[in-house]
C-alpha positions in Angstrom: 81.2 62.1 93.5 83.0 64.2 96.1 82.4 63.3 99.7 81.9 67.0 100.3 78.4 66.7 98.9 77.2 65.0 102.0 77.7 68.2 104.0 74.6 70.3 103.2 75.9 73.4 105.0 78.8 73.5 102.5 76.6 73.4 99.4 77.1 77.1 98.6 80.9 76.7 98.9 80.9 73.9 96.4 78.8 75.8 94.0 80.9 79.0 94.2 84.2 77.3 94.0 83.7 74.4 91.6 86.5 75.8 89.5 88.9 75.4 92.4 88.9 71.6 92.9 92.1 71.4 95.0 90.7 73.9 97.4 87.5 71.9 97.7 89.7 68.8 98.2 91.4 70.4 101.2 88.1 71.4 102.7 86.7 67.8 102.1 89.7 66.2 103.8 89.2 68.4 106.9 85.4 68.0 107.0 85.6 64.2 106.9 87.9 64.2 110.0 85.8 66.6 112.0 82.4 65.2 110.9 81.7 63.7 114.4 81.9 67.2 115.8 79.2 68.4 113.4 76.9 65.7 115.0 77.5 66.7 118.6 74.1 67.3 120.1 75.2 70.4 122.1 77.7 72.2 119.9 77.3 70.6 116.4 75.5 73.6 114.9 78.2 75.9 116.2 80.9 73.8 114.8 79.2 73.8 111.4 79.0 77.6 111.5 82.6 77.9 112.6 83.8 75.5 109.8 81.9 77.4 107.1 83.3 80.7 108.4 86.9 79.2 108.2 86.5 78.3 104.5 86.3 81.9 103.3 89.5 84.0 103.4 89.3 87.2 105.3 91.0 89.0 102.5 92.4 88.1 99.0 94.9 90.5 97.4 96.0 90.3 93.7 98.4 92.4 91.8 100.6 92.5 88.7 104.4 92.0 88.9 106.2 93.6 86.0 109.9 92.7 85.5 112.5 92.8 82.8 114.6 89.9 81.6 118.3 90.0 80.7 117.5 90.8 77.0 115.5 93.9 78.1 112.1 92.4 77.4 109.3 93.3 79.8 107.2 90.5 81.3 104.2 90.8 83.6 103.3 88.0 86.0 100.4 87.7 88.5 100.9 87.9 92.3 98.6 87.1 95.2 98.4 87.1 98.9 95.6 85.2 100.6 95.1 86.4 104.1 92.9 83.5 105.3 92.5 83.7 109.1 93.8 86.1 111.8 91.9 84.4 114.6 95.1 83.2 116.4 97.5 85.9 115.3 99.0 87.6 112.2 98.5 85.9 108.9 101.5 83.5 108.4 102.4 81.3 105.5 104.8 81.0 102.6 105.2 82.5 99.2 105.3 80.1 96.2 106.8 80.9 92.8 105.7 78.3 90.3 103.9 78.5 86.9 101.0 76.4 88.3 100.2 79.0 91.0 96.7 80.5 90.9 94.1 81.7 93.5 92.7 78.2 94.0 96.1 76.7 94.8 96.8 79.5 97.2 93.4 79.1 98.9 94.0 75.4 99.5 97.5 76.2 100.9 96.2 79.0 103.1 93.3 76.9 104.4 95.7 74.1 105.4 98.0 76.7 107.0 95.3 77.9 109.5 95.3 74.5 111.2 99.0 73.8 110.9 99.8 77.0 112.6 97.2 76.4 115.3 98.9 73.1 116.1 102.3 74.8 116.8 100.9 76.5 119.8 102.3 79.8 118.6 100.1 82.9 118.0 99.9 82.7 114.2 97.0 82.9 111.8 97.0 81.4 108.4 97.9 82.8 105.0 99.6 82.0 101.7 100.8 83.9 98.6 103.0 83.7 95.5 103.1 84.2 91.8 102.9 82.2 88.6 106.5 83.3 87.9 108.8 80.3 87.1 112.3 80.8 88.6 113.7 77.7 86.7 115.9 78.7 83.8 116.2 82.3 85.0 119.4 84.1 85.7 120.1 85.3 89.2 119.7 88.9 88.0 116.2 88.1 86.5 115.2 86.4 89.8 116.4 89.4 91.7 114.5 91.9 89.5 111.4 89.8 89.8 111.6 89.6 93.6 112.2 93.3 93.9 109.1 94.0 91.8 107.0 91.5 93.7 107.9 93.1 97.1 107.2 96.6 95.7 103.6 95.4 95.3 103.4 93.2 98.5 105.1 95.6 101.0 102.0 97.7 101.5 100.0 94.7 102.9 102.5 93.1 105.3 103.8 94.0 108.7 105.2 92.0 111.7 101.8 92.2 113.5 99.6 91.9 110.3 101.0 89.4 107.8 104.4 87.7 107.8 105.3 85.7 104.6 108.0 83.1 104.3 109.3 80.8 101.6 107.8 77.8 99.8 108.4 76.1 96.4 110.6 78.4 94.3 111.3 80.7 97.2 114.4 79.9 99.2 116.9 81.9 101.1 118.1 83.8 98.0 114.6 85.0 97.1 113.8 85.9 100.7 117.0 87.9 100.8 116.1 89.8 97.6 112.6 90.6 98.9 113.7 91.6 102.4 116.3 93.9 100.8 113.6 95.6 98.8 111.3 95.9 101.8 114.1 97.6 103.8 114.7 100.1 101.0 111.0 100.9 100.7 110.0 101.0 104.4 113.2 102.2 106.1 112.4 99.5 108.8 115.2 97.3 109.8 115.2 94.3 112.1 111.5 93.8 111.5 110.2 90.2 111.6 108.1 90.9 108.5 109.6 88.0 106.6 110.9 84.7 107.9 113.5 82.4 106.4 116.0 85.2 106.4 119.7 84.8 106.4 121.5 84.6 109.8 123.3 87.8 108.7 120.1 89.9 109.1 117.8 88.4 111.6 117.3 84.8 110.5 117.2 81.9 112.9 119.3 78.7 113.0 117.7 75.6 111.5 115.0 77.4 109.5 116.0 75.7 106.2 116.2 72.3 107.9 113.1 72.7 110.1 110.4 71.3 107.8 112.4 68.2 106.8 113.8 67.6 110.3 110.3 68.1 111.9 108.7 65.7 109.5 111.2 63.0 110.5 110.8 63.9 114.2 107.1 63.4 113.8 107.5 60.1 112.1 109.8 58.9 114.8 107.2 59.7 117.5 104.5 57.8 115.6 106.6 54.8 114.7 107.9 54.4 118.2 104.5 54.9 119.8 102.2 53.1 117.5 104.4 50.4 116.0 106.9 50.0 118.8 109.6 50.1 116.1 112.7 52.3 115.3 113.6 54.1 112.1 117.0 52.5 112.3 117.5 50.2 109.3 114.1 51.0 107.7 113.8 51.8 104.0 112.4 55.3 103.5 111.3 56.7 100.1 111.4 60.5 99.7 110.0 62.4 96.8 111.2 65.9 95.9 114.7 67.4 96.0 114.1 70.8 97.6 114.7 71.9 101.1 112.2 69.6 102.7 113.4 66.5 100.9 117.1 67.4 101.5 116.8 67.7 105.2 114.3 64.9 105.7 117.0 62.7 104.0 119.7 64.1 106.2 117.8 63.4 109.4 116.6 60.0 108.3 120.3 59.0 107.6 121.4 60.4 111.0 118.8 58.2 112.6 120.0 55.1 110.8 117.3 54.8 108.1 118.1 54.0 104.5 117.0 56.7 102.0 116.1 54.7 98.9 114.7 57.5 96.6 114.8 61.2 95.9 113.2 62.8 92.8 112.4 65.8 90.8 109.9 66.5 88.1 111.9 64.7 85.5 112.6 61.4 87.3 113.8 59.6 90.3 117.2 58.5 91.8 116.9 55.0 93.3 119.5 54.0 96.0 118.8 50.3 96.4 121.2 50.0 99.4 120.4 53.5 100.7 122.0 56.9 100.0 125.5 57.2 101.3 126.9 60.3 103.0 129.0 61.0 99.8 125.8 60.7 97.7 124.1 63.2 100.1 126.9 65.7 99.8 126.8 65.6 96.0 123.0 65.8 96.0 123.1 68.9 98.3 125.7 70.6 96.2 123.8 69.9 93.0 120.6 71.5 94.4 121.9 74.3 96.5 125.0 75.4 94.5 124.8 74.0 91.0 121.0 74.2 90.8 121.0 71.2 88.3 118.6 68.4 87.7 119.0 65.0 89.4 119.6 63.2 86.1 122.9 65.0 85.8 124.1 63.1 89.0 123.9 59.6 87.4 127.3 58.1 87.4 128.7 60.3 90.2 126.4 58.8 92.9 125.6 55.2 93.8 122.0 55.6 92.8 120.3 54.7 89.4 118.4 57.4 87.7 115.0 56.5 86.2 113.4 59.2 84.0 109.7 60.0 83.8 108.9 58.1 87.1 108.3 59.0 90.7 109.0 57.0 93.9 105.3 56.1 94.0 105.3 54.4 90.5 108.2 51.9 91.0 106.9 48.4 91.8 110.3 46.9 92.6 111.5 49.4 95.2 110.6 48.1 98.7 109.5 50.9 101.0 108.8 50.7 104.8 107.9 54.4 105.2 107.0 57.1 102.6 107.9 60.8 102.9 106.2 62.7 100.0 108.1 66.1 100.0 107.5 67.3 96.5 104.1 68.9 95.8 100.3 68.5 96.0 98.5 65.3 94.7 101.7 63.4 93.8 100.4 60.1 95.3 97.3 59.0 93.5 95.1 56.0 94.1 97.4 53.7 92.1 100.5 55.0 94.0 98.8 54.6 97.4 97.7 51.1 96.5 101.2 50.2 95.4 102.6 51.4 98.7 100.1 49.3 100.7 100.8 46.3 98.5 104.6 46.6 99.1 104.0 46.6 102.9 104.6 50.3 103.5 103.6 51.0 107.1 103.2 54.8 107.1 103.1 58.0 105.1 104.3 61.3 106.6 103.6 64.4 104.5 106.5 66.7 104.0 104.6 68.5 101.3 101.1 70.0 101.5 98.3 67.7 100.5 100.6 65.4 98.5 98.0 62.6 98.4 94.8 62.7 96.3 91.4 62.2 97.8 91.3 58.7 96.2 94.8 58.0 97.6 93.7 59.1 101.1 90.8 56.7 100.9 93.2 53.8 100.2 95.2 54.6 103.3 92.0 54.9 105.4 91.1 51.3 104.6 93.5 50.2 107.3 93.0 52.3 110.4 96.3 51.0 111.9 98.2 52.5 108.9 100.2 55.6 110.0 99.0 58.5 107.9 99.9 61.9 109.2 98.8 65.0 107.1 101.1 67.9 106.4 99.3 70.0 108.9 101.1 68.1 111.6 103.9 66.3 109.8 105.5 69.4 108.2 104.5 72.0 110.9 108.2 72.2 112.0 108.9 74.7 109.3 106.3 77.3 110.2 107.0 76.5 113.8 110.6 77.6 113.5 109.4 80.6 111.4 107.2 81.5 114.4 110.3 81.3 116.6 112.1 83.6 114.2 109.3 86.1 114.7 109.8 85.8 118.4 113.5 86.2 118.1 113.2 89.3 116.0 110.6 90.9 118.3 112.8 90.4 121.3 115.9 91.6 119.5 117.8 88.5 120.6 119.7 85.5 119.1 119.3 81.8 119.9 121.9 79.1 119.4 121.3 76.2 117.1 121.0 73.7 120.0 118.3 75.8 121.6 116.3 76.1 118.4 116.6 72.3 117.8 115.4 71.6 121.4 112.4 73.9 120.9 111.6 72.3 117.6 111.6 68.8 119.1 109.5 70.0 122.0 107.0 71.6 119.6 106.7 68.4 117.5 106.2 66.3 120.6 103.4 68.7 121.6 101.7 68.4 118.3 101.9 64.6 118.4 100.3 64.7 121.9 97.5 67.0 120.6 96.9 64.5 117.8 96.7 61.5 120.0 94.5 63.3 122.6 92.1 64.5 120.0 92.0 61.1 118.2 91.1 59.3 121.4 91.1 55.5 121.5 89.2 54.9 118.3 90.4 57.8 116.0 93.4 57.8 113.6 96.3 60.2 113.7 94.8 61.9 110.6 91.5 62.5 112.4 93.3 63.6 115.6 95.5 66.1 113.7 92.5 67.7 111.9 90.2 67.8 115.0 92.9 69.3 117.2 93.6 72.1 114.8 89.9 72.8 114.1 88.9 72.9 117.7 91.6 75.4 118.6 90.5 77.8 115.9 86.8 77.3 116.5 87.2 78.1 120.2 89.2 81.2 119.4 86.4 82.4 117.0 83.9 81.9 119.7 85.9 83.8 122.3 86.5 86.6 119.9 82.8 86.9 119.2 83.3 86.3 115.5 81.2 83.1 115.4 78.5 82.4 118.0 
C-alpha cells in the first residue's frame, strides 16, 4: 500500500489520479519529506492546504501534432504542456519527445520542476511538456517537420514572461533549433527568451548542454566532501544513460579524477572495469552526438565490454562507490537499490528525474548516513543555466563560458546550503532538499494571497 494513504487531506487526489501512478509517486516522495511540517502546531494546517494546492496544475494544454514522413504518409501525435505553478515566475521546464509520454508522466515531471526551480533562487515557476512522438529511427527531415508542427500548436501558449520551455529526453539542440525557427517565423519576434537550450548562434548560453551533468557532479562533490570527508578522486562511479546528462556527468567526473565504470542505453550497458579513458569518452561522444548510434556498436573500438539487456544497477560484479542514474524515471528498483547497498555504494545522485522507485527509495532510507540527493537538487544545474539564459536574453547581453561556470558553481553551492539548513542536525539531504523547495513555494503562495 502506498505511503500516500496516510495523508487524509490527499485522499481526493489519490482517488482522482489513481490512473497516474508515477505522478502519485512523486507527490508521495515529497509528502514524506515534509510530513513534520504538516504536524507543526502553528502552521501545519496551512502547509497542508498549500501542499494540496501545489498538486493541481494551474493549466493543462493538449493538442494534436500532424506531420508527414518521408514517404508522404500523414501521422498524428499528441502534444501537451502542463503549466503547473507560476507562484515564483513564468512556467519553466523541458519538452520530452518519447513514446511513453502521457499526461501523467508530464504531471510528475512538472510537479518535480516546481521545487527544483525554487531551489535555484531564480524567478521561475514549474511546467513540463512534450509529445508521444519517437525521434528514434526518424530522418532529420521528419524530425524537423514534426518540430515545426509541434511549435505551430505550442506557440500560442508560450512567451518569455508566461511559459519558457526547454529540452529534455528526445529534445536536444537540434530540436530546439527547429522549434525556435518556427516560432520566429510565426511570431516575427527575434531575440526572445521564449525557449532555452538554444544555439550560441541565436541567443543561447555557454554550458547549457553540459549544465545538468556538470551540476550533478558539483552537487555530489559538495556532499561527499562535506558529509564523508572524502574526494571523488579515484572513486568508482556508475552512470546510467547516454544522453546529455550522462555525457557531461562522465566528463566532469573524469576531470575530477573519478573512474567512470558504466554508461548505458535502453539496449544494454558498457562496463569499463578500469574506468573510461579519454579516448573512450571521445568515441562515446561522437557516437551519440554525431553518429546517433547505439552503444553496442562501440564494442571493440573502446576499452569497455558491452553487456546487452542489462543496466548498471543489475550487475553484481561491478564495484560502485557512487551512483549517478541519468537515464529515466524508475530505473533503480528495490533489487537494484539493495544491490548497490550490498556492494558498499556510499551515495546516489539523481541526474534523471525520479530514477528510483518508491521501494528503492525506502532501501536507501534505511541508512540515514547514505547520501541520497533527489533530482530536484542534484540535477537543478540544467534549469539553473536555462534561467541564466533567460536573463541573458532579457538583458540583450552575452556571458563568457567562465562566468557561466562560476555562476553554476555558486548556484549549486547555494542549493546545497539550502538543503543542509532545512535538514537541520537530524534530517537527511533528501528531506532537506524537499523541505527547502516546498517552504519557498508555500511562502510565496501565502504572500500572493493564493493560499491562506
